[in-house]
C-alpha beads as a LAMMPS data file, in Angstrom:
LAMMPS data file: protein, C-alpha beads

115 atoms
114 bonds

1 atom types
1 bond types

-500.0 500.0 xlo xhi
-500.0 500.0 ylo yhi
-500.0 500.0 zlo zhi

Masses

1 110.0

Atoms # bond

1 1 1 187.176 359.985 107.726
2 1 1 183.516 359.577 106.922
3 1 1 180.655 361.943 106.793
4 1 1 177.069 361.145 106.496
5 1 1 173.526 362.430 107.052
6 1 1 170.760 361.022 109.311
7 1 1 168.474 360.924 106.219
8 1 1 170.861 358.107 105.011
9 1 1 171.137 356.019 108.249
10 1 1 168.531 353.208 108.394
11 1 1 165.698 353.701 110.927
12 1 1 164.742 350.664 113.099
13 1 1 161.207 350.577 114.219
14 1 1 161.786 348.967 117.758
15 1 1 158.011 348.858 118.770
16 1 1 155.099 351.020 118.213
17 1 1 156.285 353.968 120.177
18 1 1 160.221 353.693 119.712
19 1 1 162.538 354.168 116.477
20 1 1 166.339 354.216 116.327
21 1 1 169.117 355.112 114.172
22 1 1 172.685 354.386 114.894
23 1 1 176.168 354.942 113.657
24 1 1 178.906 352.780 115.030
25 1 1 182.669 353.579 115.069
26 1 1 185.480 351.364 116.393
27 1 1 184.958 352.573 119.919
28 1 1 181.519 354.346 120.230
29 1 1 178.099 354.314 119.178
30 1 1 175.809 357.380 118.621
31 1 1 172.132 356.837 118.316
32 1 1 169.212 359.045 117.415
33 1 1 166.074 357.887 119.016
34 1 1 162.411 358.953 118.719
35 1 1 160.203 358.010 121.537
36 1 1 156.421 358.844 121.459
37 1 1 154.777 360.036 124.527
38 1 1 154.360 357.129 126.901
39 1 1 157.097 355.002 125.385
40 1 1 158.960 352.921 128.171
41 1 1 162.507 351.662 128.042
42 1 1 162.474 348.701 130.667
43 1 1 164.922 348.477 133.488
44 1 1 168.251 347.340 132.085
45 1 1 172.072 347.878 132.643
46 1 1 174.949 347.699 130.275
47 1 1 178.813 348.214 130.727
48 1 1 178.913 351.100 128.391
49 1 1 178.967 354.764 129.566
50 1 1 175.865 356.443 128.157
51 1 1 175.339 360.199 127.500
52 1 1 171.733 360.946 126.913
53 1 1 171.075 364.419 125.217
54 1 1 167.314 365.353 124.805
55 1 1 166.747 367.466 121.647
56 1 1 163.209 367.845 122.055
57 1 1 160.594 366.694 124.612
58 1 1 161.446 365.158 127.991
59 1 1 162.516 361.842 129.362
60 1 1 162.162 360.614 132.939
61 1 1 164.977 358.327 133.934
62 1 1 164.169 355.938 136.928
63 1 1 167.314 354.686 138.860
64 1 1 167.223 352.344 141.974
65 1 1 167.177 355.233 144.366
66 1 1 166.022 358.224 142.385
67 1 1 164.148 359.641 139.235
68 1 1 165.289 362.431 137.052
69 1 1 163.657 364.384 134.251
70 1 1 165.771 365.361 131.334
71 1 1 164.456 368.092 129.058
72 1 1 165.431 369.501 125.697
73 1 1 168.898 370.901 125.873
74 1 1 170.036 368.795 128.931
75 1 1 172.427 365.917 128.955
76 1 1 172.584 363.124 131.405
77 1 1 175.582 360.864 132.002
78 1 1 174.869 357.367 133.195
79 1 1 177.935 355.358 134.344
80 1 1 178.280 351.764 133.079
81 1 1 176.546 349.101 134.927
82 1 1 173.832 351.415 136.635
83 1 1 170.487 349.823 136.169
84 1 1 167.931 352.447 134.758
85 1 1 164.667 352.777 132.909
86 1 1 163.188 355.593 130.945
87 1 1 159.749 356.886 130.172
88 1 1 158.930 359.488 127.450
89 1 1 156.808 362.345 129.151
90 1 1 156.194 363.901 125.777
91 1 1 157.208 362.939 121.991
92 1 1 160.881 363.154 122.269
93 1 1 163.957 363.166 120.088
94 1 1 167.168 362.113 121.897
95 1 1 170.755 361.484 121.110
96 1 1 172.457 358.563 123.061
97 1 1 176.257 358.333 122.909
98 1 1 177.888 355.088 124.294
99 1 1 181.329 354.168 124.928
100 1 1 182.541 351.521 124.074
101 1 1 180.188 350.887 121.309
102 1 1 176.836 349.038 121.850
103 1 1 177.859 345.577 120.338
104 1 1 174.557 344.086 121.644
105 1 1 172.635 346.626 119.520
106 1 1 174.939 345.944 116.435
107 1 1 173.884 341.989 116.959
108 1 1 170.177 342.978 117.536
109 1 1 170.478 341.404 120.946
110 1 1 168.142 343.978 122.459
111 1 1 165.003 342.459 123.062
112 1 1 164.021 344.705 125.965
113 1 1 163.650 347.465 123.361
114 1 1 161.470 345.461 120.927
115 1 1 158.576 344.945 123.531

Bonds

1 1 1 2
2 1 2 3
3 1 3 4
4 1 4 5
5 1 5 6
6 1 6 7
7 1 7 8
8 1 8 9
9 1 9 10
10 1 10 11
11 1 11 12
12 1 12 13
13 1 13 14
14 1 14 15
15 1 15 16
16 1 16 17
17 1 17 18
18 1 18 19
19 1 19 20
20 1 20 21
21 1 21 22
22 1 22 23
23 1 23 24
24 1 24 25
25 1 25 26
26 1 26 27
27 1 27 28
28 1 28 29
29 1 29 30
30 1 30 31
31 1 31 32
32 1 32 33
33 1 33 34
34 1 34 35
35 1 35 36
36 1 36 37
37 1 37 38
38 1 38 39
39 1 39 40
40 1 40 41
41 1 41 42
42 1 42 43
43 1 43 44
44 1 44 45
45 1 45 46
46 1 46 47
47 1 47 48
48 1 48 49
49 1 49 50
50 1 50 51
51 1 51 52
52 1 52 53
53 1 53 54
54 1 54 55
55 1 55 56
56 1 56 57
57 1 57 58
58 1 58 59
59 1 59 60
60 1 60 61
61 1 61 62
62 1 62 63
63 1 63 64
64 1 64 65
65 1 65 66
66 1 66 67
67 1 67 68
68 1 68 69
69 1 69 70
70 1 70 71
71 1 71 72
72 1 72 73
73 1 73 74
74 1 74 75
75 1 75 76
76 1 76 77
77 1 77 78
78 1 78 79
79 1 79 80
80 1 80 81
81 1 81 82
82 1 82 83
83 1 83 84
84 1 84 85
85 1 85 86
86 1 86 87
87 1 87 88
88 1 88 89
89 1 89 90
90 1 90 91
91 1 91 92
92 1 92 93
93 1 93 94
94 1 94 95
95 1 95 96
96 1 96 97
97 1 97 98
98 1 98 99
99 1 99 100
100 1 100 101
101 1 101 102
102 1 102 103
103 1 103 104
104 1 104 105
105 1 105 106
106 1 106 107
107 1 107 108
108 1 108 109
109 1 109 110
110 1 110 111
111 1 111 112
112 1 112 113
113 1 113 114
114 1 114 115
């Protein structure tokens, strides 16, 4: 068992509009992400299931065949291997839960977020 506080989790500034904190277990990753209005997460895909819960603000998710706006209090499930992008319509705090855990993020093999 392990308890922590987000105040004790390091913050990675990915770029001028995106900052991330993450906690990794053996089988999943939980990330708290801040996206300033106008922040763009480029189109990408990963094998992990992704649950995205907007805490405040709004994110527009862009898929190959549709777009969906997720607002505070809403949760979106993105199945593994589904290409997607995102745009912050407002300053946004978001929780992302991934299973299995994001090995690429742990290795900092996530250049698409650092642009």
